[in-house]
N, C-alpha and C positions, 0 to 999 in steps of 0.2 A: 256550772262555772264556765264561762266563755273563754276561750283561749284567745290571747293577744296574736296578731299576726306576726310571725318571726321573718325578719328580712335578713338574707346572707348575702354579704358583698364580697366578691372575690376580687382581688387586685392582682396584676401580674408583678412578679418580683422584678425589682430594678437592680441593674448591675453596675456597681462602682468600677471605674476604670481609673487606673493612674498612669498620668502622661508624666514622662522624665525626659528632660533636655538632653540632647546629644552632646551637648559641650560641657555640661557639668551634671553628673548623675547623682551628686551628693548634694544638690541645692536644698536649702531650707526653705525656700520662698513659699509662701502661702499658695502661689500659682500652681505649685506642684502637688497640691492636696488632692485627694480622690475627688473624682467628678461622676456624679450620678446619670447613668444611661438609662432610659427605658426601653427595654428590648421590644415592647410592643408597640414603640412608635419610633421607627428607624429614622424619622426626619429629625429627632432630637439629636443632635451631633454632641460630641464629648464636650463642647464648648457652649452648650445650652444651658441656662439656667432652668433647673427641674421645675421651679415654681412659677416660671413665666406665664403659663396659662391659668394661674391661680390670682384673680385681681387683688385678693387681700393679701396676698405673699404668703399665706399661712401653709404650713406643712401637714395638712390634714392628710392621713391615709387610711385605708382600711375601714372606712366609716367612723373614725374617731373624730370628736369635735375638737376645737381648738382650746376648750377648757378642760379636755381629759388629760389628766396628769399621769396616766399609767404608762405612757410610751411617748415621752414629749418629742424626741427626734430619731425614733427607731425607723429603720427602713429594713424591710425583708431582703435577705441577700441570698440571691441563687448561686452566684459564682462572682469572685473577684477577678478581674482580667486588668492585667498591666499593660499599657502601651507603652514600648520601648522605640527608641529611635535607631535606625541603621544609616550610617553615612558611608558615603562611597568617596575614597580619599586617592588624590593624585598629587605628589610632591608635596605632602602635608596639608593641602587644601582640600576642603569639602567641596565637591563639584555637584553632588546630588544627595538626597536624603529621602527616606521615606518612614512612615510610621508603621510598626508592626504589633501584633499581639505577642506578649510573651509565650514562649514555648510552642507555638504554632510552626509547623514546617514552612521554612523561608523560600520563597520563590524571588530570586533576584531579577532586577531588570535585565532586558535582553542586551546582548553585548552590543547590539547597534544603537543603543542609547548613548554610548560613549564614542561615538564615530569621531576619529581623528585622521584626518587626511595623511597618508604616507605612514601611518602606523597601524599595526594591528594590536588588539587587545588580547595579551596572552592568556589573561585568566584574572579570577578573582582569588584574593589572599586575605587572611585574617592577621598578617603581621607585614610591617613595612620592609622586611628583608625578604619578602616572598619565598618563604620556606614552609608556610602552612597553607595548603590549598582550602578553599572554602569546600567542605565536604558535601555531597550529596545528603538530601534529607535533613540539612541543618536546621536546628531548632533553637534560635536564639533566645537566652534567658536574662539578657540585660543589654543595655545599650552597646552596639556593636559597631566597629569600624571596618569596612572592607575596603582593602588596598587594590589598586588598579595597576597591573603590571603592563605597559606599553613597551612594543618592540618596534623598532623602525624597520620599514620594508625597503630595502635597497636593491635597486636593479643593476647590480655590478655585473660586468662580463655579460652585458646585454647584446649578444651577437647572434645575428640571423644565420640561420643554415637551411640550404635548400635539399629537398628530399623529393623523389620521383613519386608521381601519384599513378597507380594502376587500378584498373577496374576487373573484378572477377565477375562482374555482373554485366549483362547486355544493356549498356548505357552510352549515350553520347555525352562525353564530358567535355567542358570547355578548359577546365584546369588540368594543367600537365605536371605541375609540381606544387609543394607545399613548404612553407617557410616556417620553421621554428626557431624560438629562442629557448636556451636552457637557464633555468633559474632553480638553483639549489638542487641541481641533477634532474629536475623535472621539466619536460617538454611542453613549453607553453605557446600559444597562438594568439594573434590578434583577431577580435571578432569580427571585423571586416571581412577578413580573409576566410574565417570558418562560416560565415553566412554564405560566401560564394561557393564555397566547397559543399555545403549543405544543398544549395540549389541543383548541384550535379547528381548528388546522392538521391534526391527527391524527384529527380526530373523536372524541376520547375523551370530550368532554362529552355525546355523545348518550347515554353510559352504557347502551348496549343490547348484549345478547348477541347475537353473531353466530351464526346457526344452521347447523348441519351442517358444522362445521369438522372436516377430517380430519388428526389428529396421529399420526404413526407408524401409519398405516392404521386408526385407530380413530376413531370419531365421538364429538366434544365440542362444546360450546358454548364459545366464546372470550370472556374479558372482558380487555381491556386497561385500564391505569391506571398513573397516575403517584402516587407518594408521596414527600413531603419530610421529611427529617430536618434539624435545623440547630442550630448553637450560635452564639455570637457571631463565631466565626472559620471555621466550617466549615458548607458547604451541601451536602447529599446529596440527589440526586435518584434515586430507584429506579424502575425501568421493570419493571411486573409483568404477565406473561400468565398468566392462570389458564384451564385447560382443564376444563371442568366437564362431569362425566359426566352425561347425561340419566338420570332416576330413579335416580341413584346406582348405575348398573349396574357401574361400575369405580371405582377410585380417582381421584380429581381429581388434575391436576398443576399445580404453581406454578412458573413459571420467572421468577427475579429477577435484574436486572443493574443496575448504578448507575453514576453519575459523580459525583464528589466534588470540590469547589471549596474549596481551603484558602487563606484570605487571607493568615494568617501566613507560610506557605512560599511563596506565590505559585505554588501548584502544582495541577495537575489530576490526579485519580486516577480510572483507568476499570477497571471490572471485567474488561474485555475487549472485543474487538470485537462481542461478543453484545449489549453494549448499543446500539451503532449498528445492528445489525441487527433489534433489537426494535421500532424505531420503522417498520419498513417495512409497508405496508399488507398485510392478508391477501388473496391472490388466490384466488378460487373454483379448487380443483383438480379441474375437470372431467375432464381426461384426465390427471392427474399425481398420483402418491403420493409422499411424501417420508419417508423413514426416517433419522432421525439415527443415526449410529454410537455404540454406548455408550462408546467410548473419547475421544469428543470432549471437549476441555476448552479453555476460553478463559482466557488467563494476564492477570493484572492488569498494567496498565503505567501510567507516570506521564509527564505533560509539563509540563516546568518552563517557566513563561512566562518567568521572568527572562531566559532563553536568548534569547527573541524580543523582548525590550524592551516586552512588554505587560503593563498592570498590572491586577491584581484590586482593586477598591476596596471600602471598607466605610465606610458613612455612615448614622448613625441606626439601626444595627442591621440595615441592608440590605448584602448584597453585590452589587457592579455589575461586569459585564463588557462589553466591546464587542458591540453587537447582532449585527454580523455574524460575528462568533466564535462566538456562542451559536447563531446560525442553522446553522452548519457542525457545531457539537459535538453539537446535539440533533436537528436536522431534515435533516442533511446526507446521510442515506441514504433519506430519504422521498421520495415522488413530488412532494408539495407543500412548498414553502418560503417564506420571508419574503423581502420585498425593500422597501427604504427608498430612495425617490427623492429625499430632501431636504424633501418635501413630505408625502406620504402613505406609509403603510405598506401593501403589497399582499401577499395570498397567491397564489402563482402555481403553476401545474404544469409539470412537465417538459416536456411537449410542446407548450406553448406558446411556449417559447423555442427548443426544438429544431429546429423548422421554419426552413428558410433563408429562407422568404419573410416580408415584413413582414406583420404582422396587427394586429388592434385591441388585443390583449393586450400586445404589445410597445410599442404607441404608448403606452398607459396607463403602462406601467412607466417610460417616457422622457418622460413628460409636463412633467417638471420639469428638463429638461437644461438645465446651465449652461454658457455659453460664457466662462467665467473661469477664471483660474489656480488650479490645486489648491494649497491651503496647505501650506506646508513640514511641519508635524506630520502631514498628511494623507499626504503623500508617503512619509515616513518609516514611517507606520504601514502603508501598502501594501507597502513592501518587506519589513518584518518580518513581515506577516501571509503574504506569499508564501512565506517561509522556513518559518513555522509551518504552512502547508497542505502543502507538499512534503514536509516532513520527517515529517508525522504522518499524512496522508491520501493518500498517493500511492505505489502499490506497486512502482514501478519505482526501485530504489534508485540513488542517485548513486554514480558510479564512483568507486571508491577512496576512499570516504568514507561515513559514516553519516548525513551531514548535506549539505543542498543549499547550504551556506553560501558555498564557494568558487565553486559554480556561479553564484550569484546575484550575486556580486561583480563579475561581467563586465558586469552590467546596472545596477549601483548608481549610477553618476554620472548616466546618463539618466533612470533613474526617479526620482532626486531633483532633476532639473532643472525649472526654473520655465517652461520651454518644454513646454506640454501635449503639442504633437505629439511631441517627443523623447521625452517619457514614454510615449505609447501606441506609438511605434515600438519602443521598448526591450521594452514588454510582449508585443508581438506577436512580436519576435525571441526573446524568452524561450521562449514557447510553442513556437514552431517548433524552436528549439534543443533541446527536450526530446526531439525526434526520436521522439514517441510519436504515431501516425496517430490514436489514439482523443482526444487533447487538442487541443482548439481553443477558439477565441474564438466565443461564439454571440451576445453583446448587448455593446456598447460601453460602455453605462453612463450615467449621469446626470451625472458629471463630464466634460463633453463638449467637444468642438471642432466648429465648423461644417464640414460637408462633410467629416467624418472617413473615411469610407469611401473616399473618393476619394484622400485624403492617406496612407492606411495601406494599402499594397499588399501583396497576397500575394507572398511570395518567389517569382522565377523559379525554375525546376528547379535551374540552376547553383548558386543561392546556398542550396539546401536541405542539410540534413545527410545524411549517407549513406543511412541507413535510407528517409527520405522520397523522396530523389532516386531510389533504384532502384525504390520503389514507383510513382512517377509514370512513369518510363520503361517499365517492365513493363506498367502499365496501359494506357498508350497503345498499345504493341505488340499486346497481346492483344486490346483492343477493335477494333483494325483487322483482325485475324484473324477474329474473331467476324463482323464486317461482311462480309467476303469469302465467309465459309461460310454466310451469311444463317440464322443459328441463333435459335431461340427457346425458351423454357421450356415451352411446351405440347407440342412435338413430341418424340417419343421416337426416338432413332436406334438402329439394330440393326447390328451387325457382320455381315459378308457371311455366316458360319455360321449366322446367326439364334440363336446361343447366348447372346448378351450384349446387353442392352438399356441404353442410356445414357440417364439422366434427368438433365436440366440443372437446377441450383437456383442462381439468381443472388442471391436475397434470401429469407431465412426470415421468413415472415408467419404470423400466427394463422389465415389461410384456406388455407394450403398443405397441412396435415396431410391433410385430405379429398382434395386433388387429387392428392397423392402416392400416396394409396391407389389411386385410379382408374387411374393409370399403372402401378402394381405389378399390378394385375388385368389390364390390357391385355397387359403383357409376359408374364405367366403365360399367358393365353389363346393367345400367339403361341408359346408353346413355351420362352422363354427360360429358362436355367438360372442366368444370372448378372446382376447388377445393378450398374452403375457410376453412383455419384451424381457428377455432373460439376459440382465447384465451382470450375472455372478462374476463373470471373469473380465468385464469391461474395466480397463484402465485408462480410457481416454480416447483422444483421436481429434477429428477436425471439428472445430466450434461451427463452422459453417454448415457441416453435414448435419450436425446435431439440431441446429435450427432448422434445417430443411425438413428434417424427419419428423420433428415436433408438429409440423403441419397436418400429418395424418391423424394426429390425436385431436387438434384444435379446429373447430369448425369456422373460427375467424382469427383474428390476431390474438396474441397472448402478450403478456407483460415481463420484461426482462429488467430485473432490478439490480442496480450497481450502487457499491457504497465504497466511498473513497476515505480511508481511515484517517489521512494526514489532514485532509481539508475539511473532513466530515461532509463532503457533497454526497447527496442523495439523488440518483438518476434513474429515471425510469424509461424505458424504451419499449415502444409497442411494435412487435415484430409479426409479419405476416408471411407465411410461407405459401407459396403458390403451387405446391404440389396437388395434383388431383385427388381429392379425398371424397367426392360426392358418392362414389359407390360404397363407401363403408359405413358401418352403423355399428361398429363393435363397442363392446365395454372393454375399456383398457387397463391393463395391471402392469407394473413395472416391478420385476423382481431384482431385488438389491442385495449385495453382500459387503463385507467389511473390506473388500480389495476394489470395490465399484470406486472408481477414482476420476477426477478430472472431468472431461467432457461426460462420461458416463454419471457422474454425481450432479453434472449441470442437467443431464437429460431427467433425471429423477426430481431435482429441486424445482425446475421450472414446471413441471408437471404438477407437482404438489402445490405450489403457489397458485396456478391457474385451475386447479381441480380437473386437470386433464386424464388423470389416471389414479388408481388407488396404487400406493406403494406397499409391496409386501415383502417379506424375507427379513434381513438384518440392517442395522444402521450402516449406510454406505461409508467409505472411508474419507471422502471429503475432497478437497481440492477445489478452491472456489474462485481462482483467478486464470485468466489466459496467461500463456507463459511468455517471456520476453527473454532476450540475451542482453547481458551488460558485460562490456570489457573494464577489466581491471588494470592498473598502471603497469603491473608487470607482464601485461599481455595475456593473462588467463582469461578465458571466456567462460562465463558461468551462465546457465539457464536459472531464470528466478521466477517466482509468482510475479504476475504483473501489477499494476498500481491499484486495481480495484478489486473488492471481492463480491462475488454473486450473494445476493441476500434474500431474506424473506421480506414480506410487506412492512415489517417492523424494522427492516434493515439491519437484522441480525445476520450475520456471516453464515453461510453454509461450509465454511473451511473445514469443519470437523465432521461434515456429513449430514445426511438426510435421514430423520427417523422415520421408520415405515409407519404407515397407518395401521397395518396389521402385521404385528412382529410375530415371527415363527417361534414355536416352542424351543426352548434350550434343554439341555441335558446336563445336570449337575451344575446350573448356572453358568454352562459354557455354551458357545454356538454349537448347534447340531447340524454341521454341513451337509449331512446326508439328506436332510429335508429339503434342501435347495435343489435336490436332483430327483426327489421323490414325486412322481406324477400323480400318485394318488393322494399325497398330502396337498399338493398345488391344487388339484381338483377341489378337495374338501375346502380349502380356504376361499377360493374363488366362488365356489357354488354358496357358501355360507355368507360371504359378503353381498352377493347378489339378492340372497333371501332377506338379510338385514334391510336391505335398501328397499325392497317392495313392502316390507311391513312398515317402514317409516314413510313412505309415500301414501 
């Protein structure tokens, strides 16, 4: 018997969707009946006739003919989704609406969508009396009205006051004073004036062409400048870098980036993180050349200040912002920044506050310290400013959220407390609870409390978050082991077979590059074939020195990958170190430990990315960003992780460390730190690695 062929027809389930009017959710109109949507054809909208493509207008499905009476109008249903309407209400009028799927997490329009000149949008509410905030992770299950609360921005008591400008940095400054206006106890400054101050801070007023600038390996003269475009409501600052070819030997290059302040929208637009990078001072590239990847592109992004309850003001044709905020936005990546202590404005430099010791520069910054309660408006501003700073200039994203709002709520009560000690304790806890070893308080500020350093204690190890706690515990154990072995950086250790030299690097400094070369020459003369850079106790140092020393491992240039979490920019820079490595033909290894951090972590991660060395030991501690300083409204200065994170070629951050290519054995599932100091064990690992490589070749 011949079997008849069997034809199986599979159809994609269709999803009925119910559309309900925002005006009357109880409508019985036939237009509110379920509408069929075919998920396999996204082009079919909720308002498309499901039979539009059937010329006969039939409802044949699943291979059923029109005479099949077994399922006349049955549609397989995967899931019923109801479309609800969300309306935005101001003064009982609907000014905007959007359709949303019932039960889906709601993402409201940006606050800037409801821009209203002279007003700030204070927030979204679920009732007309503004008592019920729109909660985070809101999932509407029915038609919803969202009420907009506007607050008028008033420029009352808008009086300018002069303050003397002094520089703690060797600069030729044209400005001798600064004019502030006080708004809700906050010091504001007009943008025109701040731009002129910034020219002093960045030495742009010198208007000199810097000689012998290398850009992508070619010689230029560099001219940096600011240009301003403005209207009644918008102020745009353009940062321009002109690479001028000597004697017109090649084409000149102009790079332009910008930051735009929109008073009407209460919004800041930035061309990309290239703007912030553009203010960095040029450092002579004596031993380094940088080549930007042609695919690098920075994305524009916006900062909605209404989200942070911080106002852009407009008075007499001038646009004003908080002084401390402009310092971050325009000078935050610069080595030199501005500091107002309530009496004078100072230009200070990174290293003057980064030093743990008390110095004359710190004394000047704190010369007007007040032992008085911080005004309530100031405390609110500090809280909102912290949210602004963490959301936009901190590369380690908040867990389970794109904003640090929920994290900061844990400290809000004490930050807003009238008790200054409670405030500073909360700030100290907040910084430690970020669990970022880079981020710390450097200077307590001019809103001060007598004997503050003795009242605000560093948390003991038990009170630290997990990452810091582990780091402290491992650091203590490793320092004890180092002391037992009596090790130092100047002495090279050799394995018993004399084939491997161990060069210890505890900190990267600008003076280390030549010292490393001498050690490599010694190892070569003694017949060593392998070099192990021992970073067991390395917790960072100079980024430039690290780049230079990587040149001993790299025969040519190497790639340095940066990821900017806020804008999702992916940037690759090719770096060529001009150290003399022709004499060396070693096989390189890098020994890492759980306290190998910052520049040490960078040395390992770049080596791994570019196959310059085998990573051995245990996973490093991380720290994937350059460090920057930020000034808070109270005058507190913090060190923080910078805007980008060093990443692998898939742009995954190395913030939590580099996994070794060859992990050392553990004892009872714990790190066996003795092995990091065991020359016989290191010899075994290196020799086995070389043997495996020969077999593969």
